[in-house]
Backbone as JSON, one array per atom type, in Angstrom:
{
  "sequence": "MSTSEYNERDIGNVLPIQDYITSIEGQETELVLTSKGRIVGAILTMEQYNWFLDKLDESQDLGFIAERAEDKEGAQSLVDFRKELANDYR",
  "N": [[120.98, -19.91, -155.83], [123.69, -21.22, -154.37], [127.17, -20.38, -153.74], [128.62, -22.57, -153.06], [127.74, -24.7, -154.48], [128.32, -26.72, -157.39], [128.71, -24.93, -160.2], [127.29, -25.63, -162.82], [125.17, -26.04, -165.52], [122.73, -27.6, -167.58], [121.74, -26.37, -170.71], [119.08, -26.7, -171.22], [117.86, -26.6, -168.79], [116.34, -24.24, -167.59], [115.36, -22.68, -165.37], [117.24, -22.71, -163.08], [119.31, -21.33, -164.35], [118.17, -18.86, -164.91], [117.77, -18.03, -162.26], [120.44, -17.77, -161.46], [121.32, -15.7, -163.15], [119.67, -13.62, -162.28], [120.72, -13.22, -159.76], [123.31, -12.4, -160.25], [125.07, -10.35, -159.39], [125.81, -11.12, -156.85], [127.21, -13.43, -157.21], [130.08, -15.57, -157.13], [131.39, -17.31, -158.73], [131.67, -18.53, -162.11], [128.99, -19.55, -164.33], [128.78, -22.49, -165.86], [127.67, -23.52, -168.98], [126.11, -26.29, -170.38], [125.49, -28.75, -172.95], [124.15, -31.74, -173.7], [126.21, -32.91, -172.24], [128.46, -31.55, -173.1], [130.49, -28.64, -172.89], [129.13, -25.58, -173.72], [129.14, -22.9, -173.33], [129.46, -20.06, -171.09], [128.57, -18.08, -168.27], [129.92, -15.26, -167.05], [131.13, -13.65, -164.07], [131.49, -10.15, -163.22], [134.1, -9.66, -162.25], [135.46, -11.9, -163.23], [135.17, -11.53, -165.98], [136.56, -9.11, -166.36], [139.11, -10.01, -165.6], [139.53, -11.85, -167.64], [139.6, -10.12, -169.89], [141.89, -8.65, -169.19], [143.84, -10.67, -169.37], [143.69, -11.21, -172.09], [144.63, -8.76, -173.09], [147.25, -8.86, -172.07], [148.29, -10.92, -173.54], [148.46, -10.01, -176.08], [150.6, -9.23, -178.69], [152.05, -6.41, -179.26], [154.34, -5.38, -180.17], [155.09, -5.29, -182.83], [153.95, -2.98, -183.81], [155.45, -0.85, -182.77], [157.86, -1.5, -184.01], [157.17, -1.14, -186.72], [156.61, 1.6, -186.71], [159.1, 2.7, -186.37], [160.36, 1.91, -188.65], [161.89, 3.08, -191.35], [162.65, 2.47, -193.84], [162.68, 2.95, -197.25], [161.15, 5.16, -196.96], [160.08, 8.55, -197.51], [161.09, 11.89, -197.14], [159.12, 14.64, -195.92], [159.72, 17.09, -197.09], [161.02, 16.32, -199.48], [158.87, 15.0, -200.64], [157.06, 17.09, -201.07], [158.52, 18.58, -202.93], [158.55, 16.77, -205.04], [155.83, 16.63, -205.63], [155.41, 19.26, -206.46], [156.95, 19.31, -208.77], [155.53, 17.49, -210.3], [153.25, 18.89, -210.91], [153.97, 20.92, -212.62]],
  "CA": [[122.06, -20.82, -156.11], [124.81, -20.84, -153.52], [128.47, -20.5, -154.36], [129.22, -23.86, -152.72], [127.31, -25.65, -155.5], [129.06, -26.74, -158.64], [127.92, -24.09, -161.1], [127.17, -26.11, -164.2], [123.77, -26.34, -165.81], [122.38, -27.9, -168.95], [121.01, -25.22, -171.26], [117.65, -26.99, -171.19], [117.4, -26.41, -167.42], [116.29, -22.78, -167.64], [115.08, -22.02, -164.09], [118.46, -22.37, -162.32], [120.08, -20.34, -165.11], [117.51, -17.57, -164.65], [118.08, -17.67, -160.88], [121.83, -17.34, -161.44], [121.38, -14.39, -163.81], [119.0, -12.67, -161.4], [121.58, -12.95, -158.61], [124.68, -12.34, -160.77], [125.91, -9.44, -158.61], [126.3, -11.82, -155.66], [127.89, -14.67, -157.58], [131.53, -15.56, -157.06], [131.93, -18.19, -159.76], [130.95, -18.54, -163.37], [128.03, -20.62, -164.55], [129.15, -23.19, -167.09], [126.48, -24.01, -169.67], [126.41, -27.51, -171.12], [124.44, -29.36, -173.75], [124.49, -33.15, -173.94], [127.48, -33.19, -171.59], [129.54, -30.73, -173.66], [130.44, -27.23, -172.53], [128.76, -24.75, -174.87], [129.25, -21.49, -172.98], [129.58, -19.73, -169.67], [128.17, -16.74, -167.85], [130.98, -14.82, -166.16], [130.92, -12.51, -163.18], [132.23, -8.97, -163.67], [135.51, -9.85, -161.93], [136.01, -12.89, -164.17], [135.21, -10.92, -167.3], [137.68, -8.17, -166.34], [140.33, -10.83, -165.59], [139.64, -12.39, -169.0], [140.06, -9.02, -170.76], [143.28, -8.36, -168.84], [144.67, -11.74, -169.93], [143.75, -10.97, -173.54], [145.54, -7.63, -173.3], [148.61, -9.3, -171.78], [148.76, -11.87, -174.56], [148.58, -9.33, -177.36], [151.95, -8.78, -179.02], [151.93, -5.14, -179.97], [155.68, -4.95, -180.51], [155.2, -5.03, -184.26], [153.54, -1.6, -184.08], [156.63, -0.02, -182.52], [158.83, -1.8, -185.06], [156.71, -0.48, -187.95], [156.71, 3.05, -186.54], [160.5, 3.06, -186.51], [160.85, 1.42, -189.94], [161.88, 4.19, -192.3], [163.17, 1.97, -195.11], [161.85, 3.31, -198.39], [160.35, 6.34, -196.64], [160.47, 9.8, -198.17], [160.86, 13.03, -196.24], [158.02, 15.52, -196.33], [160.29, 18.11, -197.98], [161.19, 15.68, -200.79], [157.53, 14.71, -201.18], [156.51, 18.36, -201.57], [159.25, 18.9, -204.16], [158.07, 15.86, -206.08], [154.48, 17.08, -206.01], [155.55, 20.51, -207.21], [157.46, 18.96, -210.09], [154.47, 16.77, -211.03], [152.2, 19.83, -211.33], [154.53, 21.99, -213.46]],
  "C": [[123.24, -20.39, -155.26], [126.13, -21.07, -154.21], [129.15, -21.82, -154.03], [128.79, -24.94, -153.71], [128.25, -25.61, -156.69], [128.22, -26.03, -159.67], [127.99, -24.56, -162.54], [125.72, -26.5, -164.41], [123.62, -26.66, -167.29], [121.52, -26.76, -169.47], [119.51, -25.46, -171.3], [117.03, -26.77, -169.82], [117.38, -24.91, -167.12], [116.13, -22.12, -166.27], [116.33, -21.74, -163.27], [119.32, -21.33, -163.04], [119.48, -18.96, -164.88], [117.79, -17.09, -163.23], [119.51, -17.13, -160.77], [121.95, -15.92, -162.01], [120.78, -13.31, -162.91], [119.9, -12.28, -160.23], [123.05, -12.8, -159.01], [125.59, -11.44, -159.93], [126.49, -10.12, -157.37], [127.07, -13.09, -155.96], [129.41, -14.5, -157.52], [132.17, -16.43, -158.13], [131.08, -18.12, -161.01], [129.89, -19.64, -163.37], [128.37, -21.24, -165.9], [127.88, -23.77, -167.69], [126.88, -25.21, -170.53], [125.2, -27.94, -171.95], [124.9, -30.77, -174.1], [125.88, -33.48, -173.41], [128.66, -32.39, -172.1], [129.38, -29.29, -173.2], [130.16, -26.42, -173.79], [128.87, -23.26, -174.57], [129.42, -21.31, -171.5], [129.06, -18.32, -169.45], [129.18, -16.34, -166.79], [130.52, -13.71, -165.24], [131.74, -11.34, -163.72], [133.73, -9.14, -163.42], [136.16, -10.83, -162.9], [136.14, -12.3, -165.57], [136.38, -9.94, -167.4], [139.01, -8.92, -166.35], [140.58, -11.38, -166.99], [140.16, -11.32, -169.96], [141.51, -8.66, -170.48], [144.22, -9.4, -169.43], [144.77, -11.61, -171.44], [144.72, -9.85, -173.85], [146.99, -8.04, -173.1], [149.16, -10.18, -172.9], [148.92, -11.24, -175.93], [150.01, -8.86, -177.57], [151.83, -7.54, -179.88], [153.29, -4.59, -180.37], [155.84, -4.61, -181.98], [154.81, -3.59, -184.62], [154.74, -0.67, -183.88], [157.68, -0.25, -183.59], [158.45, -1.1, -186.36], [156.86, 1.03, -187.86], [158.14, 3.52, -186.74], [161.1, 2.65, -187.85], [160.74, 2.54, -190.98], [162.44, 3.76, -193.66], [162.19, 2.29, -196.23], [160.99, 4.55, -198.14], [160.92, 7.57, -197.34], [160.18, 10.94, -197.21], [159.73, 13.88, -196.79], [158.52, 16.58, -197.31], [160.45, 17.53, -199.38], [159.84, 15.39, -201.44], [156.91, 15.97, -201.77], [157.2, 18.77, -202.87], [158.75, 18.03, -205.32], [156.68, 16.26, -206.56], [154.55, 18.35, -206.84], [156.03, 20.25, -208.61], [156.38, 18.28, -210.94], [153.42, 17.75, -211.56], [152.74, 21.0, -212.12], [154.21, 21.76, -214.89]]
}
């Protein structure tokens, strides 16, 4: 399957899909899998998969973790906690 072809195959058309998978290392574009004219999946190249993971990482809002780490409202110091434990076991 050359890269100049439009890489879309119906899932019932197994031979071209197998050919694509066999030559995945040389592929430059994904293979879109369809069923009854609807996209049902895709087989990505390594570069596309890594790009996808990078985009997921970029879209993750992890700011709430830093906010929670700095949130000390209602927190108790370790010294006070130890004193409280000592009092509870007297």
